[in-house]
Every structure is written in structure tokens, then in C-alpha cells.
KOLMIRO-449034 format. One record per residue (C-alpha): x, y, z; residue in one letter. Coordinates in steps of 0.25 Angstrom, whole numbers, plus 5000, padded with zeros to 4 digits. Example, Ala and Ser with C-alpha at 12.3 -4.5 7.8 and 13.67 -1.06 7.14 Angstrom:
KOLMIRO-449034
504949825031A;505549965029S;
end
This chain:
KOLMIRO-449034
494548855025M;494948965014M;494349105018T;493749175005R;494549265006R;495949185008H;495349134994E;495349274988L;496749284994W;497149134988T;496249174973V;497149304975L;498549244977W;498449134964L;497749244955G;499149334959T;500049224955T;499349204943L;499249334939V;500849344943A;501249234936A;500449294923C;501549424925R;502749384912P;503949404921A;504949524915G;503549604911E;503549764911R;502649834920V;502349964921V;502150004936L;501150094938G;502050234939N;502650204925G;503950134928T;504050004922P;504349874932G;504749714929V;503649604931A;504549504935V;503549374936G;502449434946S;503649524948D;503449674948T;504549754951V;504649904953T;505550014955P;505649994972A;506150104983A;507350094989Q;507449995000A;507050025014G;507449935028A;507549785027Q;506449705035A;507749655040A;507949775048D;506449755057F;505849625063P;504749555055P;503549565065P;503049505076A;501649425069R;501349365058E;501349385042V;500149375035A;500349305020D;500049405007I;499149335002V;498549414990A;498749534984P;497249594989R;496549605002W;495149574995T;494349594983A;494249714980E;492949754977D;492849694991D;493749794997R;493049914988D;491549874992N;492249865008A;492850015006G;494249975010E;495050065002F;494250185002D;494350165018T;495750135017V;495750275008V;495050345016K;495850315029L;497150305022A;496850465016R;497350435003I;497150544993T;497750604978R;499050624979G;499650524990Q;500650404989A;499950294992V;500650134995A;499850014996D;500749935003I;500249774997G;499549824985A;499249694980G;498449704968D;498049844969G;496949864976Y;497150004983Y;498050024971V;497250044959A;496350124972R;497550214979L;497850254963S;496650344959P;496650394973L;498150434975V;497850504957G;499050514949S;499750594958D;499650474969G;500450364969V;500150204973V;501250104977F;500749974977G;501849894986Q;501649754987D;502549634988I;502149554981M;502649554969P;501449464962E;500349584968Y;500849694962L;501049624950A;499549614950L;499549784954L;500349814944Q;499549754934R;498249834940R;499149954939V;499449944925V;497949904924R;497250014929D;498350124925G;498750154940L;499850254935S;500050334951N;500550174956V;501750124960R;501949974960V;502749934972V;503549784976L;503849814991G;504449695000E;504049665014A;504949745021H;504849855012D;503649935003P;504749984993R;504050134992L;504650254988P;505350335002A;504150435008A;503150404995S;501850365002V;500650465007D;499850315011V;500450175012A;499350055013L;499349915017M;498049855016I;497749705022H;499449665020M;499949745034Y;500049565041H;500749545027E;501849625030I;503049545036S;503949655037Q;503149745044P;504349825051F;505049845038A;504049875030L;503349975038L;504650055041W;504950065025N;503750095022L;503850215030A;505050265021S;504050245010S;503050365017M;502850495016K;502950585029P;501550565036G;501250425026G;500250335032R;500350175030L;498850125029V;498449985036I;497249915031L;497049785038D;496349695049L;496349655063D;496649515064R;498149465065P;499249465054T;499049335050Y;497749365047G;497949445037H;497649585048G;498549645058T;497949675070P;498149855071P;498749845086S;499949765078L;499849835066L;500249975076D;501249925083C;502049885070E;501850005063L;502250085072S;503350025077R;503850065063V;503350215068G;502250205061Y;500950295072R;499350255067R;498750365062L;497350285064S;496550155063R;495250115059R;494149985057E;493849985043T;493149845043G;493149715051P;494549695059E;494849785046E;495549925050Y;496550025045V;497950085050A;498350205047I;499950245050Y;500750365048V;502050315044A;503450375051P;504250435045T;505850435044P;506350505056A;505050455064Q;505250295058R;506050185069P;507350135062T;507049975061P;507949945072A;507150005081A;505949945076V;506549815076S;506949865091A;505649895095S;504849775088L;505949665098R;505549755109R;503949745106S;503549665095P;502149705086C;501249595090R;499749535084S;499049565097P;
end
């Protein structure tokens, strides 16, 4: 039997498909930072950062990868009532003037709330690998006049964010959906400012159940040089883990990452 959450995901997926199908091919769009882009079908094409390491330079994870099922985790009112955004922002110490990247931004729940928080002297990168989700996000950016938001189409192994540009990166209820975590984390580190923090909100459950056991998360991130600063339980099965990204000098080479994982793979407990 389908659960209520699965029913919500199905409705959201269908809604996303219909919205994308209504966008004319070649329609001109304007990104949140004023840069013109082109919508091709459901694709929002944006200027991308220089490509980083390739997926083939790293092994795949030794655990199941959850499917990407919807542009949002659950209803926005429910998340607001639970205080999710406020909790994450407080733990992440996000303040005015910072550059924040929402990796897997979907249709923009965090982006819309981060934009006024960081203000006109800050920037929010709304990044995703699903063009149809970015089409929804782009419409929200234009509708709400979020002039400090940049919409970025990434890849499964590379967020395609500008180098040394991000103070805080967020991965909200999506780490378990990353099919190339070691390449993605390695490339993300290139986009982080010195001392930049990666904040991950997930559930303590198997990855096939749309969660990530904390010990598995620690293992995968540490292999790429990320160091955990804190982890706090924020709800039933839910936690927020914060890591400091490695500098280029601290980050192991792709070959070293691969050799380490061959010796001792990161497996689910």
C-alpha cells in the first residue's frame, strides 16, 4: 500500500512534469543574478563553473542509492511548523552577507528563505541536477524577485559551482540520493572558501529508505578529507551533521581516495 508520503511524492512528480511540459522550447529566462539563460524544453541553461574531477576518477559508493523522487521533501507549511529551516540555519550559523549553496535545491524551499536572510550583500546558489526542478525554482526566483539567487545546473559528480565561493553548503534530505558521492564531495571542496562548512540534514535509516546512517556518512566524507564538527539529533530519526571542507592542500587526490576505498569500503552498518 502506498503511504501518504509516497502519495505526496507522486503528486509532486506529476506536477513537475506538467509544469515542465508547459515551458516552450527556447523560451528566454533571466536568472536571479540578472544573467540571461535559455530554457530548452524543461532545461534551464546557466553559465557553469569549470568542470572538476570526473566521476570515473572515483569508485561508486558501496551502498544503495535512493531514487530522486520529488522536488521537495514534504509540504512547506509542515516544515515551517516543525521549525526545520530555523533549526538548520541556527546550527549552520548562516548570517547576512554569506554565500550559501543549496545542493539539491528542488523547487526552492530553502532558497526562498535563505535569500532574505543573507541579504543583498550575500548570494544563494540554488543547485540541482534535475532540469525540471530548476525550471520550478527559476519561476519562483522570478516571481518573488530573489535578485541574489543564482540558479545552477550541476551534475551527479560535480555541483559546478564557482571556485572558492561558498561559505556554507547545504544538503537537505538528499545525501542518500547522490550516486557519485566521492566525486561530488571532492569537487564541492573546490567551491568552498577556507573553513567552509557542509551541513547535512538526513534521517538515521538505510539509504534505500531515504536516509543515511551517521557512521556511513562520517566514513564517506572523511575519505575525501571532510572533518566533522558536530552532529545533533533534531527529531525522530533525524539529525544535522556539520563538516568543515578540506582545503586544496588537505584534500586527498582522487587516486588516494580510490585506494583508501579499495582497502576499506564505506558500508552501511
